[in-house]
C-alpha positions in Angstrom: 21.8 119.7 50.6 18.6 117.8 49.8 16.8 114.8 51.6 17.2 113.2 48.7 20.4 114.1 48.7 21.7 112.7 51.6 19.6 109.2 51.6 21.0 108.5 48.1 24.5 109.1 49.7 23.4 107.1 52.7 21.8 104.2 50.7 25.3 103.9 48.6 27.6 103.9 51.4 25.7 101.2 52.8 25.9 99.5 49.7 29.9 100.2 50.0 30.4 98.7 52.9 28.2 95.8 52.4 30.2 95.1 49.3 33.6 95.3 51.5 32.1 93.2 53.8 31.3 90.5 51.1 34.7 90.0 49.7 35.9 90.1 53.2 34.1 87.2 54.6 34.6 86.0 51.2 38.0 85.3 51.6 38.3 84.9 55.4 35.0 82.6 55.2 34.8 79.2 53.3 31.3 76.9 52.3 31.4 73.3 53.0 31.4 70.6 51.1 30.2 67.3 51.0 32.1 64.6 52.6 34.1 62.1 50.1 33.0 58.3 50.5 33.0 56.3 53.1 35.2 53.5 53.4 34.1 49.6 53.9 35.4 48.4 57.4 37.7 46.9 54.8 39.0 48.9 52.9 39.9 50.6 56.4 41.6 47.9 57.3 44.1 47.6 54.2 44.4 52.2 54.1 45.9 51.3 58.0 48.3 48.9 57.0 49.2 50.7 54.2 49.9 53.9 56.0 52.0 51.9 58.7 54.1 50.4 55.9 54.3 52.8 53.6 54.6 56.4 55.2 55.2 55.6 59.5 59.0 55.8 58.8 58.8 59.6 57.9 55.3 60.9 58.4 54.6 59.1 62.2 53.0 55.9 63.4 50.2 58.7 64.3 50.3 60.8 60.8 52.3 63.3 63.7 55.0 64.2 61.0 58.3 65.3 61.0 59.7 61.9 62.0 62.0 61.7 58.8 63.4 64.2 56.2 61.0 67.0 57.5 57.4 65.1 55.9 54.7 66.7 56.9 52.3 66.2 59.4 49.0 63.8 58.2 46.4 65.4 60.8 47.0 68.6 60.0 43.3 70.2 59.9 44.4 73.3 57.3 45.4 70.5 54.8 42.7 68.0 55.2 40.1 71.1 55.1 41.3 72.5 52.4 43.1 69.2 50.8 41.3 65.9 49.7 42.0 64.8 47.5 44.3 65.6 45.4 46.5 68.1 47.3 46.9 64.6 49.1 46.0 62.4 46.5 48.7 63.2 43.7 51.9 63.6 45.8 51.3 60.1 47.2 50.8 58.7 44.0 53.7 60.6 41.7 55.7 62.2 44.4 57.4 64.9 44.9 60.5 65.5 42.8 63.5 66.6 43.9 62.2 65.4 47.4 62.7 62.0 49.2 59.2 61.9 48.7 58.3 58.7 46.1 55.8 57.7 44.0 53.9 55.1 45.2 50.7 54.3 42.3 51.7 51.0 40.9 52.0 53.1 37.3 55.2 54.7 38.2 56.7 52.1 39.7 55.2 52.0 43.4 53.5 49.3 44.9 49.4 50.6 45.7 47.4 50.6 43.5 45.1 53.7 42.1 42.6 52.3 44.2 44.5 51.6 47.4 45.7 54.8 46.6 42.1 56.9 47.1 41.4 54.6 49.9 44.2 55.7 51.9 44.1 59.2 50.9 40.0 59.0 52.1 41.7 57.4 55.2 43.8 60.1 56.1 41.1 62.2 55.7 38.4 60.4 57.8 41.7 59.8 60.8 41.8 64.3 60.4 37.9 64.2 61.7 37.2 67.9 59.5 34.9 69.4 56.7 36.0 69.9 53.3 35.9 73.9 52.5 34.7 75.1 49.2 37.7 76.9 47.9 38.9 79.0 44.5 40.7 78.3 41.7 40.6 81.4 40.6 44.6 83.0 40.9 45.4 84.9 43.7 47.0 88.4 42.7 49.9 90.2 44.1 52.8 92.0 43.8 55.8 89.0 43.0 58.5 90.6 44.0 56.7 92.4 47.5 56.3 88.4 47.4 59.3 87.5 47.1 60.6 90.2 49.8 58.6 88.8 52.3 59.1 85.8 51.7 62.3 86.4 52.6 62.0 88.0 56.1 58.8 85.4 57.2 60.0 82.0 55.4 63.3 81.7 53.9 64.4 80.5 57.2 62.8 77.4 57.3 61.4 76.9 53.6 64.3 78.0 52.2 65.9 80.5 49.8 64.5 79.1 46.7 62.4 77.3 48.7 64.1 74.4 48.4 63.1 73.4 52.3 65.6 72.9 54.8 63.4 71.6 57.7 60.1 71.8 56.9 58.6 71.0 52.9 60.3 72.8 50.0 57.9 75.4 49.0 59.4 75.1 45.4 58.8 72.4 44.3 57.1 72.8 40.6 55.2 69.1 41.1 53.4 70.4 44.0 52.6 74.3 42.2 51.3 72.8 39.2 49.4 70.5 41.5 48.0 73.0 44.3 45.7 76.1 43.7 46.1 79.8 44.5 43.2 79.4 47.3 45.0 76.1 48.9 48.4 78.1 48.8 47.0 81.0 50.8 44.9 78.6 52.9 48.1 77.2 54.6 50.1 80.7 54.7 46.7 82.3 56.5 46.0 79.2 58.8 49.4 77.5 59.3 49.5 73.9 59.7 48.3 72.5 62.8 51.2 69.9 64.3 53.9 71.9 63.3 55.8 74.4 63.5 54.1 76.3 60.5 52.5 79.6 62.3 49.1 80.8 61.0 49.8 84.5 59.4 46.3 86.0 59.4 47.4 87.7 62.2 51.5 87.8 61.3 50.8 89.8 57.3 48.6 91.7 55.6 45.9 89.9 54.2 47.6 91.8 50.8 51.2 90.4 51.6 49.4 86.7 52.1 48.4 87.6 48.5 52.2 88.8 47.3 53.4 85.7 48.7 51.2 83.3 47.2 52.0 84.4 43.8 55.8 85.0 44.2 55.5 81.5 45.2 53.1 80.2 42.2 55.9 82.7 39.9 58.0 80.0 40.8 56.4 77.0 38.9 56.7 79.3 35.4 57.8 76.8 32.5 58.2 74.1 34.3 57.1 71.2 31.4 56.0 67.9 32.8 57.4 65.1 32.0 57.0 61.3 32.6 59.5 58.7 33.3 59.9 55.5 30.9 60.7 52.4 33.1 63.4 50.6 33.5 63.3 46.8 33.4 64.1 45.8 37.8 67.7 44.0 37.8 67.0 40.4 37.9 69.2 38.3 41.0 71.9 37.4 38.5 72.8 41.7 38.4 72.4 41.5 42.1 76.2 41.6 42.6 78.1 44.1 40.8 81.3 43.1 39.6 81.6 39.6 40.9 85.1 38.9 40.1 86.3 42.1 41.8 87.6 42.2 45.6 86.3 43.2 48.5 86.2 46.7 49.0 86.8 46.0 52.9 85.0 49.8 54.1 86.1 51.4 57.3 82.7 51.8 58.7 81.6 54.7 61.0 80.5 53.5 64.0 79.7 50.5 62.9 77.2 51.8 60.2 78.5 53.9 57.4 80.8 54.4 54.3 81.1 58.1 52.8 80.5 58.8 49.0 84.2 59.3 48.6 84.6 55.6 49.9 81.7 54.1 47.7 82.9 56.3 44.6 86.5 54.8 45.0 85.4 51.1 45.0 83.0 51.9 42.6 85.9 52.9 40.2 88.1 50.5 41.5 85.5 47.4 40.3 85.3 46.2 44.0 82.5 43.7 44.3 79.2 45.1 46.1 75.1 44.9 46.6 73.5 47.9 46.4 70.7 48.9 47.5 68.5 52.1 47.3 65.9 51.2 49.6 63.6 53.7 48.0 59.9 53.4 46.9 61.0 52.1 43.3 59.3 54.9 41.1 62.6 57.1 42.5 65.1 54.5 41.3 63.2 54.9 38.0 64.1 58.1 38.0 67.9 58.2 39.2 69.4 55.6 41.2 73.7 55.1 42.0 74.6 52.5 39.1 74.4 48.6 39.6 72.0 49.5 42.6 68.9 47.0 43.5 65.4 48.5 44.2 64.9 47.4 47.5 62.1 49.2 49.4 62.1 49.7 52.7 59.2 48.7 53.1 58.9 45.5 51.5 59.4 41.6 52.6 62.6 40.5 53.1 61.6 36.6 52.4 61.2 38.4 49.2 64.1 40.1 48.4 66.7 38.8 50.2 66.7 36.2 47.4 69.6 36.3 45.4 71.8 38.4 47.9 74.7 35.9 49.8 76.2 37.2 53.4 79.4 37.1 52.0 79.2 40.3 49.8 79.4 43.7 51.1 76.2 45.0 51.0 75.2 49.3 51.6 71.9 50.6 51.1 71.1 54.1 50.5 68.1 56.2 50.4 67.4 59.6 50.1 66.2 61.4 54.0 69.3 60.9 53.9 69.2 57.6 56.5 66.5 56.7 58.3 65.1 53.8 55.3 68.2 52.8 54.4 68.9 52.1 58.6 66.3 50.0 58.8 66.6 48.6 55.7 70.5 47.0 57.7 69.0 47.1 60.4 66.4 44.5 59.3 69.3 42.3 57.5 71.5 42.5 60.5 68.7 40.7 62.2 69.1 38.2 59.6 72.8 37.5 59.8 73.8 40.0 57.4 76.4 40.8 59.0 78.2 42.9 55.8 76.3 45.3 55.8 76.5 49.3 55.5 74.7 53.1 55.6 75.4 55.6 52.7 76.0 58.8 55.1 75.3 61.4 52.8 72.3 59.6 50.8 71.6 59.6 47.1 70.6 63.5 47.4 74.5 63.9 49.3 76.6 62.1 46.2 74.6 64.0 43.6 75.4 66.7 45.4 79.0 66.2 45.0 79.4 65.6 41.8 79.0 61.6 41.5 77.0 60.5 38.5 73.5 58.4 38.8 71.9 56.2 36.5 68.3 58.1 35.1 65.7 57.1 33.7 64.6 57.4 29.8 62.8 60.8 30.3 59.9 62.4 26.9 57.7 64.8 27.9 54.2 64.5 27.8 
C-alpha cells in the first residue's frame, strides 16, 4: 500500500470518527436559548398568587408535584430547560383532554387572561432556575413496534398500558402529543424528571430504544382531530337547586362525607331535590358535566359563589382527581355553616366509567 493510500485511509478514518462524535454530541448536548422576558415585581406577585390559587392544590405549594391526581412536578430541571414556553403554556391554557387538568384560559372558560397565563409560565421558569435548551423540531425516527415492546416493559407500570396514566402522567394524551415535539419527548425519557419518580433512561436503555419509544408515543397521535368546545351559558342562581319540588335524597354518607355514584344516580332518576357543584375549572364543566350541576371552582371566592345556594338543601360536590378539589370545597362550605354537604366518591371520571350520563358541550372541528 502506498504512503498516499495510507494517509488517505487515515484521514477518512478521522473524518468518520469526527462525524460520529458530532452526531453523538448533537444527541447529547444542546446549545442554549436566551431567557424569556423578565417579569416585573407586580407580575411576579400576581403570578405567585395565581399559582397558589389555581395550581397548588394538585401540584403542591412548593411546585413539588404529585399532591393530587399525579399532577407532575413543576420544578423539574429537564422540564423547564426543554419546555418553556409552549410546553407549559399550552396545557395550562387549554388543559389536557381526558385528564383532571382543565384549561385555565378565559377563552375556554377558565379564570385567567392570556397575559396572566404567560406571566405564570415565565414565573414557573424563573423559579426552576435553569437555562433553556435549543431542542430540534425534527421528527425522531424509530421502530414503532420495537418502541411499543420497550414501552410496555419499562414504562407501562406507571404510565399505563395504553398511555392512560396510572401513577404518572398520561403519555397517550393526544393534546400533549400534539403540542410537544419529538425532541421534547425524547429529552424527558433520556433525562427523567427531577423531583419525581421518573428516572433518566439514558443509562438504562440504548439510544436507539429511546428513539423507538419516542416514535411509538408519537404514533398514538395519528388521526387525531383538533376540536373546539362551543361555550354554554352558565346557570343562573334560580337554576342552582334541581328538582325544586322534589323530596330530600336522605343520603347515608360514608365517613360523614361521601356519596356513591350509584346513590347519586338513583337520586337524580327519582327527581330528588339537591344542588350539584362541579368544583373543577369551568372550562372542563363546559366539556362534560353531570346534568344540573353548576360550575363552582375550588379556587373561587365563596362570598360570590355561595349566593343563591340555600343551607337547607343537600349539596353534592364532585371533581376529577377524584376528590381533592371537591373535598377542599366542601370543607370550606362546612366552615360557613353548610352542613348538608357531601362529596361524590368516584369523581366524574369514575361516574362516566360506570356508565352514568353527562352533558357534553357542543363540539366543532377546527
